[in-house]
C-alpha positions as a LaTeX table, in Angstrom:
\begin{tabular}{lrrr}
\hline
Residue & $x$ (\AA) & $y$ (\AA) & $z$ (\AA) \\
\hline
Met1 & 0.00 & 0.00 & 0.00 \\
Glu2 & 1.51 & 3.27 & $-1.13$ \\
Thr3 & 1.50 & 6.10 & 1.39 \\
Ile4 & 1.01 & 9.77 & 0.63 \\
Pro5 & 2.66 & 11.66 & 3.50 \\
Gly6 & 0.42 & 14.42 & 4.76 \\
Leu7 & $-2.78$ & 13.19 & 3.10 \\
Asp8 & $-4.95$ & 12.99 & 6.22 \\
Phe9 & $-8.74$ & 13.10 & 6.38 \\
Thr10 & $-11.78$ & 11.28 & 7.69 \\
Ala11 & $-14.62$ & 10.08 & 5.45 \\
Ile12 & $-18.09$ & 9.79 & 6.96 \\
Asp13 & $-21.53$ & 8.59 & 5.97 \\
Phe14 & $-24.84$ & 8.77 & 7.81 \\
Glu15 & $-28.11$ & 6.90 & 7.46 \\
Ala16 & $-31.26$ & 8.47 & 8.91 \\
Ala17 & $-34.49$ & 7.08 & 10.34 \\
Asn18 & $-36.63$ & 9.52 & 8.37 \\
Ser19 & $-36.38$ & 12.68 & 6.28 \\
Asp20 & $-35.36$ & 14.79 & 9.28 \\
Arg21 & $-31.61$ & 15.35 & 9.14 \\
Ala22 & $-31.52$ & 15.12 & 12.93 \\
Ser23 & $-32.67$ & 11.47 & 12.86 \\
Ala24 & $-29.29$ & 9.76 & 12.41 \\
Cys25 & $-29.60$ & 6.00 & 12.94 \\
Ala26 & $-26.17$ & 4.85 & 11.66 \\
Val27 & $-22.75$ & 6.31 & 10.98 \\
Gly28 & $-19.71$ & 5.03 & 9.15 \\
Val29 & $-16.18$ & 6.39 & 9.46 \\
Ala30 & $-12.96$ & 5.76 & 7.51 \\
Val31 & $-9.87$ & 7.45 & 8.96 \\
Val32 & $-7.02$ & 8.15 & 6.51 \\
Arg33 & $-3.50$ & 8.99 & 7.63 \\
Asp34 & $-0.65$ & 9.55 & 5.19 \\
Gly35 & $-2.83$ & 8.33 & 2.34 \\
Val36 & $-3.75$ & 4.98 & 3.95 \\
Ile37 & $-7.06$ & 3.95 & 5.49 \\
Thr38 & $-5.91$ & 3.21 & 9.03 \\
His39 & $-9.22$ & 2.70 & 10.81 \\
Thr40 & $-12.81$ & 2.04 & 9.85 \\
Arg41 & $-15.80$ & 1.85 & 12.10 \\
Ser42 & $-19.56$ & 1.89 & 11.79 \\
Trp43 & $-22.35$ & 1.58 & 14.31 \\
Leu44 & $-26.06$ & 1.96 & 14.76 \\
Ile45 & $-27.37$ & 4.99 & 16.62 \\
Arg46 & $-30.47$ & 5.23 & 18.76 \\
Pro47 & $-32.05$ & 8.36 & 17.24 \\
His48 & $-32.79$ & 11.29 & 19.51 \\
Thr49 & $-36.17$ & 11.12 & 21.27 \\
Gly50 & $-38.83$ & 12.83 & 19.19 \\
Leu51 & $-36.86$ & 12.22 & 15.99 \\
Asp52 & $-36.87$ & 8.46 & 16.30 \\
Ser53 & $-39.73$ & 7.41 & 14.03 \\
Phe54 & $-38.53$ & 5.20 & 11.19 \\
Asp55 & $-40.37$ & 5.76 & 7.94 \\
Arg56 & $-40.87$ & 2.93 & 5.46 \\
Tyr57 & $-38.92$ & 4.65 & 2.70 \\
Ala58 & $-35.78$ & 5.11 & 4.81 \\
Thr59 & $-35.95$ & 1.54 & 6.11 \\
Arg60 & $-36.40$ & 0.25 & 2.55 \\
Val61 & $-33.25$ & 2.17 & 1.50 \\
His62 & $-30.89$ & 1.16 & 4.32 \\
Gly63 & $-32.64$ & $-1.77$ & 6.00 \\
Ile64 & $-32.38$ & $-0.34$ & 9.53 \\
Thr65 & $-35.44$ & $-0.63$ & 11.80 \\
Ser66 & $-36.28$ & 0.93 & 15.15 \\
Glu67 & $-35.91$ & $-2.48$ & 16.79 \\
Met68 & $-32.34$ & $-2.72$ & 15.54 \\
Thr69 & $-31.39$ & 0.57 & 17.24 \\
Glu70 & $-33.05$ & $-0.06$ & 20.63 \\
Gly71 & $-29.81$ & $-1.10$ & 22.36 \\
Ala72 & $-27.55$ & 1.14 & 20.27 \\
Pro73 & $-25.59$ & 4.08 & 21.71 \\
Ser74 & $-27.60$ & 7.29 & 21.97 \\
Leu75 & $-27.11$ & 10.13 & 19.51 \\
Ser76 & $-25.18$ & 12.06 & 22.16 \\
Glu77 & $-22.84$ & 9.14 & 22.91 \\
Ser78 & $-22.37$ & 8.51 & 19.21 \\
Met79 & $-21.50$ & 12.11 & 18.39 \\
Ala80 & $-18.95$ & 12.25 & 21.22 \\
Thr81 & $-17.32$ & 9.13 & 19.74 \\
Leu82 & $-17.47$ & 10.59 & 16.23 \\
Ala83 & $-15.97$ & 13.91 & 17.38 \\
Ala84 & $-12.98$ & 12.03 & 18.80 \\
Leu85 & $-12.55$ & 10.08 & 15.56 \\
Ile86 & $-12.67$ & 13.05 & 13.19 \\
Gly87 & $-10.58$ & 15.39 & 15.31 \\
Asp88 & $-9.94$ & 18.72 & 13.62 \\
Gly89 & $-8.81$ & 17.49 & 10.20 \\
Pro90 & $-10.68$ & 17.50 & 6.89 \\
Val91 & $-13.97$ & 15.56 & 6.74 \\
Leu92 & $-15.21$ & 14.10 & 3.47 \\
Ala93 & $-18.56$ & 12.63 & 2.45 \\
His94 & $-19.93$ & 11.71 & $-0.94$ \\
Asn95 & $-22.90$ & 14.02 & $-0.45$ \\
Met96 & $-21.54$ & 16.58 & 1.99 \\
Gly97 & $-24.65$ & 18.72 & 1.73 \\
Tyr98 & $-26.60$ & 15.91 & 3.37 \\
Asp99 & $-23.98$ & 14.29 & 5.61 \\
Gly100 & $-22.56$ & 17.62 & 6.77 \\
Ser101 & $-26.03$ & 18.79 & 7.73 \\
Val102 & $-26.67$ & 15.57 & 9.68 \\
Leu103 & $-23.30$ & 15.96 & 11.41 \\
Arg104 & $-23.79$ & 19.59 & 12.39 \\
Thr105 & $-27.40$ & 19.03 & 13.54 \\
Ser106 & $-26.45$ & 15.93 & 15.51 \\
Phe107 & $-23.53$ & 17.72 & 17.20 \\
Glu108 & $-25.89$ & 20.55 & 18.16 \\
Ile109 & $-28.44$ & 18.13 & 19.65 \\
Ala110 & $-25.62$ & 16.38 & 21.52 \\
Gly111 & $-24.44$ & 19.70 & 22.97 \\
Leu112 & $-21.10$ & 19.55 & 21.18 \\
Pro113 & $-19.41$ & 22.61 & 19.64 \\
Arg114 & $-20.07$ & 23.17 & 15.97 \\
Pro115 & $-17.24$ & 21.42 & 14.11 \\
Ala116 & $-14.78$ & 23.81 & 12.46 \\
Asn117 & $-13.28$ & 21.14 & 10.18 \\
Glu118 & $-12.72$ & 21.59 & 6.47 \\
Phe119 & $-15.72$ & 19.83 & 4.89 \\
Arg120 & $-15.36$ & 18.45 & 1.35 \\
Cys121 & $-17.63$ & 16.49 & $-0.99$ \\
Thr122 & $-16.26$ & 13.62 & $-3.08$ \\
Glu123 & $-19.29$ & 13.86 & $-5.38$ \\
Thr124 & $-18.17$ & 17.40 & $-6.27$ \\
Leu125 & $-14.60$ & 16.13 & $-6.58$ \\
Ala126 & $-15.64$ & 13.33 & $-8.94$ \\
Arg127 & $-17.72$ & 15.71 & $-11.04$ \\
Ala128 & $-14.69$ & 17.98 & $-11.55$ \\
Ala129 & $-12.10$ & 15.21 & $-12.00$ \\
Leu130 & $-13.97$ & 12.59 & $-13.99$ \\
Arg131 & $-16.85$ & 14.28 & $-15.83$ \\
Leu132 & $-19.07$ & 11.20 & $-15.67$ \\
Pro133 & $-22.73$ & 11.28 & $-16.72$ \\
Lys134 & $-23.69$ & 10.30 & $-13.16$ \\
Asn135 & $-21.66$ & 10.85 & $-10.01$ \\
Lys136 & $-23.43$ & 8.64 & $-7.48$ \\
Leu137 & $-21.12$ & 6.73 & $-5.17$ \\
Ala138 & $-21.53$ & 3.44 & $-7.06$ \\
Asp139 & $-20.99$ & 5.10 & $-10.45$ \\
Val140 & $-17.75$ & 6.77 & $-9.35$ \\
Ala141 & $-16.48$ & 3.67 & $-7.55$ \\
Gly142 & $-17.20$ & 1.52 & $-10.59$ \\
His143 & $-15.48$ & 3.96 & $-12.94$ \\
Leu144 & $-12.38$ & 3.97 & $-10.73$ \\
Gly145 & $-12.36$ & 0.16 & $-10.45$ \\
Leu146 & $-12.83$ & 0.21 & $-6.67$ \\
Pro147 & $-14.04$ & $-2.85$ & $-4.74$ \\
Ala148 & $-17.75$ & $-3.62$ & $-4.67$ \\
Phe149 & $-19.61$ & $-2.36$ & $-1.61$ \\
Ala150 & $-23.04$ & $-2.49$ & $-0.01$ \\
Ala151 & $-24.73$ & 0.80 & $-0.87$ \\
His152 & $-26.46$ & 2.56 & 2.04 \\
Asn153 & $-24.36$ & 0.65 & 4.53 \\
Ala154 & $-22.77$ & 3.55 & 6.41 \\
Gly155 & $-19.45$ & 1.78 & 6.93 \\
Asp156 & $-19.13$ & 0.65 & 3.31 \\
Asp157 & $-20.17$ & 4.05 & 2.00 \\
Ala158 & $-17.60$ & 5.87 & 4.18 \\
Arg159 & $-14.83$ & 3.45 & 3.14 \\
Thr160 & $-15.76$ & 3.87 & $-0.54$ \\
Cys161 & $-15.78$ & 7.66 & $-0.17$ \\
Ala162 & $-12.26$ & 7.47 & 1.28 \\
Arg163 & $-11.13$ & 5.20 & $-1.56$ \\
Ile164 & $-12.48$ & 7.65 & $-4.14$ \\
Ala165 & $-10.54$ & 10.52 & $-2.57$ \\
Leu166 & $-7.39$ & 8.40 & $-2.37$ \\
Ala167 & $-7.66$ & 7.27 & $-5.99$ \\
Leu168 & $-8.13$ & 10.82 & $-7.23$ \\
Ala169 & $-5.37$ & 12.17 & $-4.99$ \\
Ala170 & $-2.97$ & 9.58 & $-6.42$ \\
Arg171 & $-4.09$ & 10.35 & $-9.96$ \\
His172 & $-3.56$ & 14.08 & $-9.46$ \\
Lys173 & $-0.45$ & 13.73 & $-7.27$ \\
Ala174 & $-2.08$ & 15.64 & $-4.42$ \\
Thr175 & $-0.61$ & 15.50 & $-0.94$ \\
Thr176 & $-3.41$ & 17.30 & 0.91 \\
Ile177 & $-7.18$ & 17.41 & 0.58 \\
Thr178 & $-7.08$ & 21.19 & 0.17 \\
Gly179 & $-4.46$ & 20.83 & $-2.58$ \\
Leu180 & $-6.50$ & 18.16 & $-4.37$ \\
Tyr181 & $-9.61$ & 20.31 & $-4.50$ \\
Arg182 & $-7.76$ & 23.51 & $-5.40$ \\
Gly183 & $-5.82$ & 21.65 & $-8.10$ \\
Leu184 & $-9.13$ & 20.77 & $-9.74$ \\
Gly185 & $-10.41$ & 24.35 & $-9.44$ \\
Ile186 & $-12.81$ & 23.62 & $-6.59$ \\
Ala187 & $-12.89$ & 26.45 & $-4.04$ \\
\hline
\end{tabular}
């Protein structure tokens, strides 16, 4: 496995119980240090009280039910764990508009400070770097020849997001996330 000194970031992915972005029910994390995925983790979350109704559409997408989250860590416990994992470095997601909103809202509910990390979207990155007709996670991963993964599994999605960023960083000889995005003209 080739290292890229200085290429550090954390990729995340959330699944939600319903359309409310404060209803996180699962999170996946892939920690990258020096261009290598060093740690992955995913877990179910017991959604915050009042935001814990699971709608049929969401369950059909990710397969998570309310019964599955009954013994899971609370949203507050989960966000404290996530905060420790992401630290203050760049955070990537394949749809940062969604995942970043879930993260910020969940941190607020958990009473944690608003994260000041650099937030970046690998969907935006793929659009600029690859110019594919579709830039969904599976489309980009397939184009780059990345391993198959279970879509809407938070852990698999976070790991695939990290792999996309690593593949494009290697292709563009980037040594930082900021440099990768700037090199492709993304502010």
